[in-house]
C-alpha angles and dihedrals in degrees: 000000000000118000111218113216130182121198116196111211129026107226128112096293091053093052095043088053092050091045092052092048091053091050090054086068092220119147102259145148115215124197118189110204118197131178092216124064092247137055132230100065112195093021092060099036106021106040111084113260091234091057098077094152089063089054092057089092085078087077089063091048091048089062090052092049089048092060109114090231092059126079132180126221107189126184094033119120116199110217122088102001116034091024134186088259090053089056092045089057092050102041138049091226136012126199123196113210101156098138125210109293104167129086119248105236129235110244095232134091096002089181092054101049091095093056117124107266100035118103138163114236091244089059093047096043092047089049096057091040094055102248107174093229093054106033090105096048091111097191118209106261093157091102133088095223134053129184122205115194112206140060105229138095093275090059090052092047090055093047094046094050091049094056103034119116122236089255091056091053096049096099096042131095094230111147118263092239093052094046091050092048093048093045091052096040123120094224115132103150128049125181121201108201127205125183091209132039134291093263090056095056117119098217116131122228095255093050097048093043090057090057089064093050102055116133099222105018135074120211115213141167124237114263112274095021096121094046089063091061118081112244092236089061094058130075136045095332095070123081116280096248090058093047088055094045094049091047090069113104122249094234138027114267114251087223094057116115093190113119099210136058135198113198122195111215122185141191092037133126124190113240105170142017113217119204140191121197092349092307129110109254103167146346129232117220134194119223103234092201094054121101094201101055093258113191135181138179133238118197113225138146097205124057122179119187112207102172102124145287143279132204125245120242116259114203111255096010121112116227138173124246092280093054093255112146117249108237145143113238090335092310114120094177138317109325093356120102141168136208140175130025094338088060101043108014131260100310140124133021129289093278092053087079091067092081093054092047093050092048094051090045090055091049091052094044093051101038111027124083126183114262095183091262118181092235114163095006091052093048092052090050091049093049090048090051090049090046091235116154117213139190113245127208091258091050091049088054089057092047092049092050091049093051089053095044096050095050121106124252096278105032117084092218145350106226129222106235104194138042092230089056089051095049090048089054092048093048089057095053 
């Protein structure tokens, strides 16, 4: 008999779970339930818009979604109504793959984090990627200096997008409003701040190489950076990303005609936000190599914190302080599972989620038997009773085609950025 399975969330871990279940060749019905109108989660809203090759994995997920045993329910948030318990009563198994969608906060100036000019990287990335909840963020780009706190790929993505020229954004799927704002911004100087040294940075080779290839921006290191690294740690023996990073000069060439600069600064920790008229005006930093608590100030009107993520609370689900679900080998309790970032923390690349998906698939295959659950039919009846409209798989296909068709000659798509906009489009079909 058919096993009815609900997957909450529609990012990589959701699709790898569905993909693994299909490969098990068990008789199953899989419903992917997503609070936004569109699938693919982090790939659509987290991957940088100028990294289209990374987004190609969507083609694999499209084949999974196209399977006749898989359905999509977009625009449905699982919390109060419908709840986890509602789904447990309708399905034989439920898998939570909601990711970690909140910014981890800096532990300084709690009362100043809402100042104009301070943003978490999740906010900023979702803004330029067209996430419906962040489209109206309107970050302050009317400043000549930005500071990005963090030493990972997300920090570099934010910096790179801030300094790219219109030509460099032509083949991206950045939103029109973000491209216009960035093109017209006053930003000329970006600082990327790390609390440890250059050889501790978490940039990948591709990301750091791109910083040396920008058309109108030079990437440099702060003066004295290389002298703090032992000579025996430099050269061909270190990983490629660090060879590239340490090849950057320590000052901008006087012959450079590039109008923008990204400077990598290390061994610094922010200690204080300074504001003027409720706007960020500068940040105070502590020198982590100093024995006498040396501090200094950098003036900037835009601060982006890229120091990690936290999960959002799901009603009735126990989590740790970071929002990660408490589980045992991806099992929350009988018939309830979890996979992806929300199960192991924000680590790894897109493909890292395959392991979680395969593990949950094995659990379901070995331990779940059909109990004649209502599954999809029951969910549709419940949503109808609650008067909640949802986006089906067929409707998502129409939306996807429209985004592609209405794009200009160079952009791969022009995204819808609100559910109301989507429903208006569908009502006119």
